C-alpha positions as a Markdown table, in Angstrom:
| # | Residue | x | y | z |
|---|---|---|---|---|
| 1 | Met | 156.0 | -12.7 | 70.6 |
| 2 | Lys | 152.6 | -12.8 | 72.3 |
| 3 | Asn | 150.9 | -11.9 | 69.1 |
| 4 | Lys | 152.7 | -14.6 | 67.2 |
| 5 | Ser | 151.5 | -17.2 | 69.8 |
| 6 | Ile | 147.9 | -16.0 | 69.4 |
| 7 | Leu | 148.1 | -16.1 | 65.7 |
| 8 | Lys | 149.5 | -19.6 | 65.8 |
| 9 | Ile | 146.7 | -20.8 | 68.1 |
| 10 | Leu | 144.1 | -19.2 | 65.7 |
| 11 | Asn | 145.7 | -20.9 | 62.8 |
| 12 | Leu | 145.6 | -24.3 | 64.5 |
| 13 | Ser | 142.0 | -23.7 | 65.6 |
| 14 | Phe | 141.0 | -22.9 | 62.0 |
| 15 | Val | 142.7 | -25.9 | 60.7 |
| 16 | Ala | 141.0 | -28.1 | 63.3 |
| 17 | Leu | 137.6 | -26.5 | 62.5 |
| 18 | Leu | 138.2 | -27.0 | 58.8 |
| 19 | Phe | 139.1 | -30.6 | 59.3 |
| 20 | Phe | 136.0 | -31.2 | 61.4 |
| 21 | Val | 133.7 | -29.6 | 58.8 |
| 22 | Leu | 135.4 | -31.6 | 56.0 |
| 23 | Gln | 135.1 | -34.8 | 58.1 |
| 24 | Lys | 131.4 | -34.1 | 58.7 |
| 25 | Phe | 130.9 | -33.3 | 55.1 |
| 26 | Leu | 132.6 | -36.5 | 53.9 |
| 27 | Phe | 130.7 | -38.6 | 56.4 |
| 28 | Thr | 127.4 | -37.1 | 55.3 |
| 29 | Val | 128.3 | -37.8 | 51.6 |
| 30 | Phe | 129.3 | -41.3 | 52.7 |
| 31 | Leu | 126.0 | -41.8 | 54.5 |
| 32 | Tyr | 124.1 | -40.5 | 51.6 |
| 33 | Arg | 125.7 | -42.9 | 49.2 |
| 34 | Gln | 125.0 | -45.8 | 51.6 |
| 35 | Lys | 121.6 | -47.5 | 50.9 |
| 36 | Ala | 119.1 | -49.5 | 52.9 |
| 37 | Tyr | 117.6 | -52.8 | 51.7 |
| 38 | Ile | 114.0 | -54.0 | 51.5 |
| 39 | Ser | 113.4 | -57.7 | 51.0 |
| 40 | Val | 109.9 | -58.6 | 49.6 |
| 41 | Asp | 108.3 | -60.8 | 47.0 |
| 42 | Asn | 111.7 | -62.6 | 46.4 |
| 43 | Lys | 113.3 | -59.3 | 45.4 |
| 44 | Ile | 115.7 | -56.9 | 47.2 |
| 45 | Tyr | 115.1 | -53.2 | 46.7 |
| 46 | Gln | 118.0 | -50.8 | 47.4 |
| 47 | Val | 116.6 | -47.5 | 48.6 |
| 48 | Val | 118.2 | -44.2 | 49.7 |
| 49 | Pro | 117.4 | -43.3 | 53.3 |
| 50 | Tyr | 116.2 | -39.8 | 54.2 |
| 51 | Lys | 116.1 | -38.4 | 57.7 |
| 52 | Ser | 112.7 | -36.8 | 57.2 |
| 53 | Ile | 111.0 | -39.4 | 55.0 |
| 54 | Pro | 109.2 | -42.3 | 56.7 |
| 55 | Leu | 109.4 | -45.8 | 55.4 |
| 56 | Lys | 105.8 | -45.9 | 54.2 |
| 57 | Asp | 106.6 | -43.1 | 51.6 |
| 58 | Ile | 109.7 | -45.0 | 50.4 |
| 59 | Leu | 107.5 | -48.1 | 49.9 |
| 60 | Ala | 105.0 | -46.1 | 48.0 |
| 61 | Lys | 107.7 | -44.6 | 45.8 |
| 62 | Asn | 108.9 | -48.1 | 44.9 |
| 63 | Asn | 105.3 | -49.4 | 44.3 |
| 64 | Ile | 105.5 | -51.8 | 47.3 |
| 65 | Val | 102.0 | -52.3 | 48.7 |
| 66 | Leu | 101.4 | -53.7 | 52.1 |
| 67 | Asn | 98.4 | -55.9 | 52.7 |
| 68 | Lys | 96.6 | -55.9 | 56.0 |
| 69 | Asp | 98.1 | -59.2 | 57.2 |
| 70 | Asp | 101.7 | -58.7 | 56.0 |
| 71 | Ile | 104.5 | -58.6 | 58.5 |
| 72 | Ile | 107.2 | -56.0 | 58.3 |
| 73 | Ser | 110.3 | -55.8 | 60.5 |
| 74 | Tyr | 110.3 | -52.0 | 60.8 |
| 75 | Asn | 107.9 | -49.2 | 61.8 |
| 76 | Val | 106.6 | -47.7 | 58.6 |
| 77 | Glu | 106.0 | -44.4 | 60.3 |
| 78 | Lys | 109.7 | -43.9 | 61.0 |
| 79 | Pro | 112.6 | -42.8 | 58.6 |
| 80 | Ile | 115.0 | -45.5 | 57.8 |
| 81 | Lys | 118.8 | -45.6 | 58.4 |
| 82 | Pro | 121.6 | -46.5 | 56.1 |
| 83 | Leu | 122.5 | -50.1 | 55.7 |
| 84 | Leu | 119.2 | -51.1 | 57.4 |
| 85 | Lys | 117.8 | -54.4 | 56.2 |
| 86 | Ile | 114.0 | -54.6 | 56.2 |
| 87 | Lys | 112.0 | -57.8 | 55.7 |
| 88 | Ile | 108.4 | -57.9 | 54.5 |
| 89 | Val | 106.6 | -61.3 | 54.8 |
| 90 | Arg | 103.5 | -61.7 | 52.6 |
| 91 | Val | 100.8 | -63.4 | 54.7 |
| 92 | Thr | 97.9 | -65.1 | 52.9 |
| 93 | Lys | 95.0 | -67.2 | 54.2 |
| 94 | Glu | 92.9 | -69.9 | 52.7 |
| 95 | Gln | 89.7 | -71.0 | 54.4 |
| 96 | Lys | 88.5 | -74.6 | 54.4 |
| 97 | Gln | 85.6 | -76.5 | 56.1 |
| 98 | Val | 86.5 | -79.6 | 58.2 |
| 99 | Lys | 84.0 | -82.1 | 59.5 |
| 100 | Glu | 84.8 | -84.4 | 62.4 |
| 101 | Glu | 82.6 | -87.3 | 63.6 |
| 102 | Val | 82.7 | -88.2 | 67.3 |
| 103 | Pro | 82.2 | -91.9 | 67.8 |
| 104 | Phe | 78.7 | -93.0 | 68.7 |
| 105 | Arg | 78.3 | -92.9 | 72.5 |
| 106 | Val | 75.8 | -95.5 | 74.0 |
| 107 | Ile | 73.6 | -94.0 | 76.7 |
| 108 | Trp | 71.1 | -96.9 | 77.0 |
| 109 | Lys | 71.0 | -100.5 | 75.7 |
| 110 | Arg | 68.9 | -103.7 | 75.8 |
| 111 | Gln | 69.8 | -107.2 | 74.6 |
| 112 | Tyr | 67.3 | -109.5 | 72.9 |
| 113 | Asn | 68.4 | -113.1 | 73.1 |
| 114 | Ser | 65.2 | -115.1 | 72.9 |
| 115 | Asn | 65.0 | -115.1 | 69.1 |
| 116 | Leu | 67.1 | -116.6 | 66.3 |
| 117 | Arg | 70.2 | -114.7 | 67.3 |
| 118 | Asn | 71.4 | -112.2 | 69.9 |
| 119 | Val | 70.9 | -108.5 | 69.1 |
| 120 | Glu | 71.3 | -105.4 | 71.1 |
| 121 | Leu | 69.1 | -102.3 | 70.8 |
| 122 | Gln | 71.2 | -99.2 | 71.6 |
| 123 | Lys | 70.3 | -95.6 | 72.1 |
| 124 | Gly | 73.2 | -93.2 | 71.8 |
| 125 | Val | 74.5 | -89.8 | 70.9 |
| 126 | Gln | 76.4 | -88.9 | 67.7 |
| 127 | Lys | 78.2 | -85.6 | 67.5 |
| 128 | Asp | 79.4 | -83.9 | 64.3 |
| 129 | Ile | 81.9 | -81.1 | 64.7 |
| 130 | Lys | 82.1 | -78.6 | 61.8 |
| 131 | Lys | 85.1 | -76.3 | 61.9 |
| 132 | Thr | 86.0 | -73.4 | 59.7 |
| 133 | Ile | 89.8 | -73.2 | 59.5 |
| 134 | Asn | 92.1 | -70.5 | 58.1 |
| 135 | Gln | 95.3 | -72.0 | 56.7 |
| 136 | Val | 98.1 | -69.3 | 57.1 |
| 137 | Phe | 100.9 | -69.1 | 54.6 |
| 138 | Tyr | 104.1 | -67.0 | 54.9 |
| 139 | Asp | 105.5 | -66.2 | 51.5 |
| 140 | Asn | 103.4 | -69.1 | 50.1 |
| 141 | Ile | 104.8 | -71.5 | 52.6 |
| 142 | Phe | 102.4 | -73.1 | 55.1 |
| 143 | His | 102.9 | -71.7 | 58.6 |
| 144 | Asn | 99.9 | -72.7 | 60.8 |
| 145 | Glu | 96.1 | -73.1 | 61.1 |
| 146 | Glu | 93.6 | -70.9 | 62.8 |
| 147 | Ile | 90.1 | -72.1 | 63.9 |
| 148 | Val | 87.8 | -69.2 | 63.2 |
| 149 | Asp | 84.4 | -71.0 | 63.8 |
| 150 | Glu | 83.3 | -74.3 | 65.4 |
| 151 | Lys | 79.8 | -75.8 | 65.6 |
| 152 | Ile | 78.8 | -79.0 | 67.4 |
| 153 | Leu | 75.7 | -80.8 | 66.2 |
| 154 | Ser | 74.4 | -83.6 | 68.4 |
| 155 | Lys | 71.7 | -86.1 | 67.5 |
| 156 | Glu | 70.2 | -89.0 | 69.5 |
| 157 | Tyr | 69.1 | -92.2 | 67.7 |
| 158 | Tyr | 68.7 | -95.9 | 68.0 |
| 159 | Arg | 70.7 | -98.6 | 66.3 |
| 160 | Val | 70.5 | -102.4 | 66.2 |
| 161 | Val | 73.7 | -104.4 | 66.7 |
| 162 | Leu | 73.9 | -108.0 | 65.5 |
| 163 | Leu | 76.0 | -110.1 | 67.9 |
| 164 | Ser | 77.8 | -113.3 | 67.3 |
| 165 | Ser | 77.4 | -116.3 | 69.6 |
| 166 | Ser | 80.4 | -115.0 | 71.6 |
| 167 | Asn | 78.7 | -111.5 | 71.8 |
| 168 | Asn | 81.1 | -109.9 | 69.3 |
| 169 | Ile | 79.7 | -107.2 | 67.0 |
| 170 | Glu | 78.9 | -108.5 | 63.5 |
| 171 | Lys | 77.0 | -105.7 | 62.0 |
| 172 | Ile | 75.4 | -102.4 | 63.0 |
| 173 | Tyr | 72.2 | -100.9 | 61.6 |
| 174 | Asp | 71.2 | -97.3 | 62.2 |
| 175 | Leu | 67.4 | -97.3 | 62.5 |
| 176 | Pro | 66.8 | -93.8 | 61.2 |
| 177 | Lys | 68.4 | -94.8 | 57.9 |
| 178 | Leu | 66.2 | -97.9 | 57.4 |
| 179 | Lys | 62.8 | -98.4 | 55.8 |
| 180 | Arg | 60.1 | -98.9 | 58.4 |
| 181 | Ile | 56.5 | -100.0 | 58.3 |
| 182 | Glu | 53.7 | -99.8 | 60.8 |
| 183 | Val | 51.8 | -103.1 | 60.8 |
| 184 | Ile | 49.4 | -105.2 | 62.8 |
| 185 | Ala | 50.9 | -108.2 | 64.5 |
| 186 | Thr | 49.5 | -111.5 | 65.5 |
| 187 | Ala | 51.5 | -114.6 | 66.6 |
| 188 | Tyr | 51.7 | -118.3 | 66.1 |
| 189 | Tyr | 53.8 | -121.1 | 67.7 |
| 190 | Pro | 55.1 | -124.6 | 66.8 |
| 191 | Gly | 52.2 | -126.9 | 66.7 |
| 192 | Asp | 49.7 | -124.1 | 66.4 |
| 193 | Pro | 46.5 | -125.8 | 64.9 |
| 194 | Leu | 45.8 | -122.7 | 62.8 |
| 195 | Ala | 49.3 | -122.7 | 61.2 |
| 196 | Trp | 50.2 | -124.3 | 57.9 |
| 197 | Gly | 51.7 | -127.7 | 58.2 |
| 198 | Asp | 51.0 | -127.8 | 62.0 |
| 199 | Gly | 53.4 | -124.8 | 62.4 |
| 200 | Thr | 56.6 | -126.7 | 62.7 |
| 201 | Val | 58.1 | -126.0 | 59.2 |
| 202 | Thr | 58.1 | -122.7 | 57.4 |
| 203 | Val | 57.3 | -122.1 | 53.7 |
| 204 | Leu | 61.1 | -121.9 | 53.2 |
| 205 | Gly | 61.6 | -125.3 | 54.7 |
| 206 | Gln | 63.1 | -123.9 | 57.9 |
| 207 | Lys | 62.3 | -125.0 | 61.4 |
| 208 | Met | 59.6 | -122.8 | 62.9 |
| 209 | Gln | 60.8 | -121.1 | 66.1 |
| 210 | Arg | 60.7 | -117.8 | 67.9 |
| 211 | Gly | 62.1 | -115.1 | 65.6 |
| 212 | Ile | 60.6 | -116.5 | 62.4 |
| 213 | Val | 58.1 | -114.0 | 61.0 |
| 214 | Ala | 55.3 | -114.7 | 58.5 |
| 215 | Val | 54.9 | -111.8 | 56.1 |
| 216 | Asp | 53.2 | -110.7 | 52.9 |
| 217 | Pro | 56.0 | -110.9 | 50.4 |
| 218 | Lys | 54.5 | -108.0 | 48.4 |
| 219 | Val | 55.1 | -105.8 | 51.5 |
| 220 | Ile | 58.1 | -107.4 | 53.1 |
| 221 | Pro | 60.3 | -109.6 | 51.0 |
| 222 | Leu | 61.0 | -113.1 | 52.2 |
| 223 | Lys | 64.5 | -113.7 | 53.5 |
| 224 | Thr | 64.7 | -110.2 | 55.0 |
| 225 | Arg | 66.3 | -109.5 | 58.4 |
| 226 | Leu | 63.9 | -107.5 | 60.6 |
| 227 | Phe | 63.8 | -105.7 | 63.9 |
| 228 | Ile | 60.3 | -105.4 | 65.4 |
| 229 | Ser | 59.5 | -103.0 | 68.3 |
| 230 | Gly | 58.9 | -104.9 | 71.5 |
| 231 | Tyr | 59.7 | -108.2 | 69.9 |
| 232 | Gly | 63.3 | -107.9 | 68.8 |
| 233 | Tyr | 65.1 | -109.6 | 65.9 |
| 234 | Gly | 63.1 | -111.4 | 63.3 |
| 235 | Tyr | 63.5 | -113.1 | 59.9 |
| 236 | Ala | 60.9 | -113.0 | 57.2 |
| 237 | Gly | 60.9 | -116.8 | 56.6 |
| 238 | Asp | 57.2 | -117.7 | 56.3 |
| 239 | Thr | 53.8 | -116.7 | 54.9 |
| 240 | Gly | 50.2 | -117.2 | 55.8 |
| 241 | Asn | 46.8 | -117.2 | 54.2 |
| 242 | Leu | 45.6 | -114.4 | 56.4 |
| 243 | Ile | 48.8 | -112.4 | 56.4 |
| 244 | Lys | 48.0 | -109.9 | 53.6 |
| 245 | Gly | 49.1 | -106.3 | 53.3 |
| 246 | Lys | 50.4 | -104.7 | 56.5 |
| 247 | Arg | 50.1 | -107.8 | 58.6 |
| 248 | Ile | 52.7 | -110.0 | 60.2 |
| 249 | Asp | 52.6 | -113.2 | 62.2 |
| 250 | Leu | 55.3 | -113.5 | 64.9 |
| 251 | Gly | 56.8 | -116.8 | 65.8 |
| 252 | Val | 56.6 | -117.3 | 69.6 |
| 253 | Asn | 57.1 | -120.2 | 72.0 |
| 254 | Asn | 53.6 | -121.1 | 73.1 |
| 255 | Glu | 49.9 | -120.3 | 73.2 |
| 256 | Lys | 50.2 | -118.0 | 76.1 |
| 257 | Glu | 52.7 | -115.9 | 74.3 |
| 258 | Glu | 50.6 | -116.0 | 71.2 |
| 259 | Lys | 47.6 | -114.4 | 73.0 |
| 260 | Ala | 49.8 | -111.6 | 74.3 |
| 261 | Trp | 50.6 | -110.6 | 70.8 |
| 262 | Met | 47.2 | -110.6 | 69.2 |
| 263 | Phe | 46.5 | -107.6 | 67.0 |
| 264 | Arg | 49.2 | -105.4 | 68.4 |
| 265 | Lys | 50.4 | -102.4 | 66.4 |
| 266 | Val | 54.2 | -102.6 | 65.9 |
| 267 | Thr | 56.9 | -101.0 | 63.9 |
| 268 | Val | 59.0 | -103.2 | 61.6 |
| 269 | Tyr | 62.4 | -102.1 | 60.5 |
| 270 | Leu | 63.8 | -103.8 | 57.4 |
| 271 | Leu | 67.5 | -104.4 | 58.1 |
| 272 | Glu | 68.5 | -106.1 | 54.9 |
| 273 | Glu | 67.8 | -109.1 | 52.7 |
| 274 | Ser | 69.9 | -112.1 | 53.5 |
| 275 | Thr | 69.9 | -115.8 | 52.7 |
| 276 | Thr | 70.6 | -116.6 | 56.4 |
| 277 | Tyr | 69.2 | -115.1 | 59.5 |
């Protein structure tokens, strides 16, 4: 009776062991038949996972090449598991140059309001910012921008601002961009006995006043707006028998002022030609 019980136990143990082995075998077969999935380049690859084969070898077997910036959702050094879903994002970069101009910042200014019209001489700083930017794309869709280099170029220069009667800005001239001439200046005033027609009317028929400048039209065209160092705004509205070549005659208010300007070296900036001052 005891032997029968032992035999029965052995039979049950064998059946249980056989069932366990069969279950393990079927599960292994099931797992082997289950695949993992790799999504890349708008395709989905079904791959068979192996316990001892890392993902990088499976990628190579399927001719999937990873670029240095690509993003992958799984460690390529590890084997993959069944039913695992792996995503590879292709990352590309495009480089571009961007230039930004910082508005002119005034650091010094002086108004001239004794001549034909009010003007302001300004000294200021202009900054140009040059950026090198990488535009980043994920699977050809824009993702973000990266600044990889930035240079700031600063330059100081003078400019002349034409003002209206109410001191509003009418026009701005950057002096470095203008033609300039070094000349010798003299001066004359209304009623000057040495001036043509007693110095009260210009060759253009305008009233002689401070700001009117006699020029040689071969050097400075008549009806040209001017800016003259130390003098301010001027208008080429007259000529003179002695004003030849690089000579100008500045309109001033009186004889005392005339003497102060005799044979002074000045710089003349040609702003623009205009029918009005």
